[in-house]
C-alpha positions as CSV (number, residue, x, y, z in Angstrom):
1,M,-47.2,-14.8,-43.1
2,T,-50.8,-14.9,-43.2
3,A,-53.0,-15.3,-46.4
4,N,-54.4,-11.5,-45.8
5,S,-50.8,-9.9,-45.7
6,E,-52.4,-6.7,-47.4
7,K,-54.3,-6.0,-44.2
8,H,-51.3,-5.6,-42.3
9,P,-49.3,-2.1,-42.1
10,H,-46.6,-1.9,-44.7
11,Y,-43.8,-1.5,-42.1
12,V,-44.7,-4.7,-40.8
13,L,-44.8,-6.7,-43.9
14,R,-41.2,-5.3,-44.6
15,A,-40.3,-6.3,-41.1
16,M,-41.8,-9.7,-41.4
17,K,-39.8,-10.5,-44.6
18,R,-36.8,-10.9,-42.4
19,L,-38.5,-13.5,-40.2
20,S,-39.9,-15.1,-43.1
21,A,-36.2,-15.8,-44.5
22,G,-35.3,-17.6,-41.3
23,Q,-34.1,-14.7,-39.0
24,V,-35.4,-15.1,-35.1
25,L,-37.1,-12.4,-33.2
26,V,-35.5,-11.6,-29.9
27,R,-37.0,-9.8,-27.2
28,Q,-35.0,-7.9,-24.7
29,T,-36.1,-6.1,-21.4
30,S,-35.2,-2.5,-21.6
31,Q,-35.4,1.0,-19.9
32,A,-34.6,2.7,-23.1
33,D,-37.2,5.4,-24.0
34,E,-38.4,3.2,-27.2
35,A,-38.8,0.2,-25.1
36,V,-41.0,2.0,-22.4
37,I,-43.0,4.0,-24.6
38,K,-43.4,1.7,-27.6
39,G,-42.7,-1.8,-26.6
40,D,-44.0,-2.4,-23.0
41,G,-40.6,-2.4,-21.5
42,H,-38.8,-4.3,-24.4
43,L,-36.5,-3.9,-27.5
44,Y,-36.4,-6.2,-30.4
45,F,-33.8,-7.4,-32.5
46,T,-32.9,-10.4,-35.1
47,H,-30.7,-13.3,-34.5
48,P,-28.2,-14.1,-35.7
49,D,-27.7,-10.7,-37.4
50,G,-28.2,-8.6,-34.5
51,K,-30.2,-6.0,-36.4
52,P,-32.6,-3.9,-34.6
53,F,-36.3,-4.9,-35.3
54,G,-38.7,-1.9,-35.1
55,T,-40.3,-1.9,-31.5
56,A,-43.8,-1.2,-33.0
57,S,-43.5,-3.8,-35.7
58,A,-42.6,-6.6,-33.3
59,V,-45.3,-5.5,-30.8
60,Y,-47.9,-5.9,-33.8
61,C,-46.5,-9.2,-34.8
62,I,-46.7,-10.6,-31.4
63,K,-50.2,-9.5,-30.5
64,N,-51.6,-10.2,-33.7
65,H,-50.1,-13.7,-33.7
66,L,-47.9,-13.4,-36.9
67,V,-45.1,-15.0,-34.9
68,E,-45.1,-17.7,-32.5
69,P,-43.3,-17.7,-29.2
70,V,-40.6,-20.6,-28.9
71,G,-41.3,-20.6,-25.0
72,D,-37.5,-19.9,-23.7
73,G,-38.6,-17.5,-21.3
74,L,-37.7,-17.8,-17.5
75,F,-41.4,-18.1,-16.9
76,A,-43.9,-20.6,-18.4
77,D,-45.9,-18.1,-20.0
78,D,-43.1,-16.2,-21.4
79,S,-40.9,-16.3,-24.5
80,Q,-37.6,-14.3,-25.4
81,T,-37.6,-15.4,-28.8
82,Y,-40.2,-15.9,-31.6
83,R,-40.5,-17.6,-35.1
84,A,-42.7,-16.5,-38.2
85,L,-45.5,-19.0,-38.4
86,Q,-45.1,-21.0,-41.5
């Protein structure tokens, strides 16, 4: 994560520990209430364990560049998976 970890919300720091341990963040399009309300139409989970990753945490990590896109989306400017910055 970044050198100024203390500036991020505690729920994000807990979630980022999973990604720092080697898990990959996966983004899935969904019409579920949580996806529409909190995640701009996406739900998130980690791979390979398949455990849910908090939508608010995932959106925060992406918007604040705590994770980098792998670039495996259908379109050039999209990604389905993200990895923690090293």
